[in-house]
N, C-alpha and C positions, 0 to 999 in steps of 0.2 A: 506494499501501500502504502501510494504516494503522494504529493501537492506541487503543483505551482501553481503562478500567479502572476499577472501585471496590471498594472496602474498607471494610467495616464492622462495628463492634465493638460489642457489646451495651450497652456502658455501665455494664456490672457489673463490670469487671477490665479490662485491656491486650488489643490485641485479638491474641488466635493467629492470624491467618490475615495473610498474604504475596501479594502478587502482585508481582514482580520482570519487567523488560525488558532486556534489556541487546542492544543490536546494534554490530555491528562486520563488519566485512570483507564483505559478503555473507549475515551469520549473523545469524539472529533466535533469540536466547534466551526463550521464555519461562515464566517460573517460577510455580507455581500451590501455596501452601503451605498449609496446614491443618494446624494446629495439636493435637495430642489432649489431651482437657482432662487438667488433672490431675488421679493418686489421693492422691497425699498430703497429708499433712497441712500442708504447710509447705515454703515454695521456697531452695534451698540455691547458686543461681548469681546468683540479682538478686533479692533482696526488692521491687524500687520493681518494674515491670512481669512477674515469675515466669518460672521456667525457659523454662518451654514458650515463651511469648512471644521471651524472649532466643533459645532455641534456633534459631528459623525463620530470627529474622532476623541474625543470627550466621553461620548459613550458609549462609542469603541473599547475606550478605558475601561470607562465601569464596567463595561458589561464579562472582562476576563478576568476582574479582581469576584464577579459575585458568580460567577458561572458554576464553582462548583458545590457555591452551600443550595444552590435549588435545585431540584431534581426536572421539574418543569421549566422549557425556556420564556416561555408563558409570563409566570414568579421575576425572573430574570430581569427580561424587558423593564417587565411594572419597577424592580425595582434599578435599574442600573439607568432609567429616565429621570423616580427623585431625586439619586443622587446629582444626574443631569442639571435637573432645572434650578439645584439649592444651589449650586456650582455657579449657575448662570444667574441665579439672582444676585446673589455675589459682585458676579462682576460687571449688572450695568450698575449698581450700586442706586439705587430709586430712580431712574430715567425710567417716561412713561415710552418705550416699545409699543407704537401700535401692533392690532393685528396681525395683516399682514408682515409684519416682518419677524416675526417671531420663525426661529427656522425646524421647519421639517426634512424628512426622510424619507425616500425607502426603505429596504430592508429584505433582505433577505436572511433569513438562520436556517441552515444547515447541521444539523446536530444528529454525528452518528456513532452509531453503539456498537461494540463486538456484542452478536450474542451469542454464545457458542461458537458452530463451525462459519457464522456466517453473519454480516452486518443489517443493523435495523436501521432505515435515514426519517431521521421524522425534519420535516417541515416547517416552516413558523413563516411567511410573505407575512407586508405591507406594502403601500406601496399603489400608485401610480403617481409621479409627481412634477408632470408634462404640461400641465397648464398654467400659463403664464396669465392668471387675470388676480387683479386683490381680493375681489369679492370671492370668490376661488381661495384661495389665501387663508381670506378671515373664513370662509365656509370650516375648510380641514380642522383651520384651531382651535372651533370652536364647540362639534361635531360632541356630541353626546359617548358615537361609539366611534372613536379615529381611528381610519384604516391606513392609514402613516403615520412615521412615527413620528412626536412629537412631544412638547415639554409641556403643555399642561393638559394632556389627557381632564375629557369632564367623566368619563366613565371605560368601563373596560378597554382594552384595544379588539378591532375586530380585525384576525387575520385570518388570510388563508394557510388550513393548516391540514396533511398528509400526513402519513407516515408508507411507507416504500420498506420491501427488501430488496440487496445487491444480491445479486445472483454471480457466480465466480464472472471475475472478468469485467464487472462494470466498470464506470466507469461517470462521473459526474458533473456539468458543470453548469459552471452557476456566474454570472454577469452583471454589468451594470446597463440601462436601455443605450448608452452611448455605444459602448463595443458593438452590442443587438444589430448598429444601421448599418453592417454588413448584413443579414438581413433584410430588415427594413428602416427605413427607407429604401436605402439604395439599391436592391434586386442583386448582391455580388451570391451571396449560399440561399439556397431552403434550408427550413429547422437542423434536417442528417447531416443535409452538406458542410455545413458549418460544424456541428458534434465533430464529421469525422475528420473535416480537415485540421480543427485544432489537434485532435488527436495526431496527427500525422505530421502535422510540421510542429506546433508546438504555438504558444499563446502566442509569446512575442514578434513570430512572424507572419503571424495573422493580426494580432496590431502596426504593425509597419505596414501591411494593404489597405488599413482600411485611413489610415493616413496616408498613406500614397493614394489611394484613391478620392480624397478628399481633396487633396494637394491640387492634383490635376482633371479636377471638376468635374470627374467620372461618375455622378453621385443620381439616382433618381430622387423626383419625389421631393417635395418642400417639405427640408426639417424647419422651426425655427433658428436655430442656429447653425452657421457653416461647418462646425466640427463641435462634440462637447467629450468631456471628462472619457473614457474608458476604463472600466475596470474588465478581470472577466478570474477564475482560477476553476482549475481541474485539476480534481480526486478520481485519482483510479486506484483498485482493488487490489 
């Protein structure tokens, strides 16, 4: 078993993606975070790297600290958000932060456990953060049961969850939507083709192909940004 990962910013600011892998006592936690592009005029908690990048990094750090203390991923997420929120409030030092300016992110948490002679894969997914309208961001931050990772949930997170059994030779590919642009909207691969190419060529080569296509203008569709932070992680049994 093993894993590889890539994470690359666009060069126009801090990388708001993050991939983190924690291994302990027969459990592997794979986190892929995609911070939602800010719609605020300025940053409040960290002007150097930006509030969104700060949020995903701090959450990942807190999640790593707590992952051994809770059996359930949802409990880790709740506790890590609470600790991250407390630090955020300290950093803004009483500033009034508009609802649309509170950072949010998409999260895919994959927990892989050894169960006898096989691995059990648990998926916990929050996100989609593609819409860049202030009203939408305010709604996401005020939702009673948020389906994105946010700092002040009014209720429990509504995550997409599933449990799978990994057969011999299985692989798992996780990514942010910036990396997935190879499929949508650029159309360079279909889902299965992208997975095979990542296995055969490696993630670094696929990332290089993505950036080369963007630089050459060989893209289809109308993405909101000409390029985006792109991250991926590949786990193999």
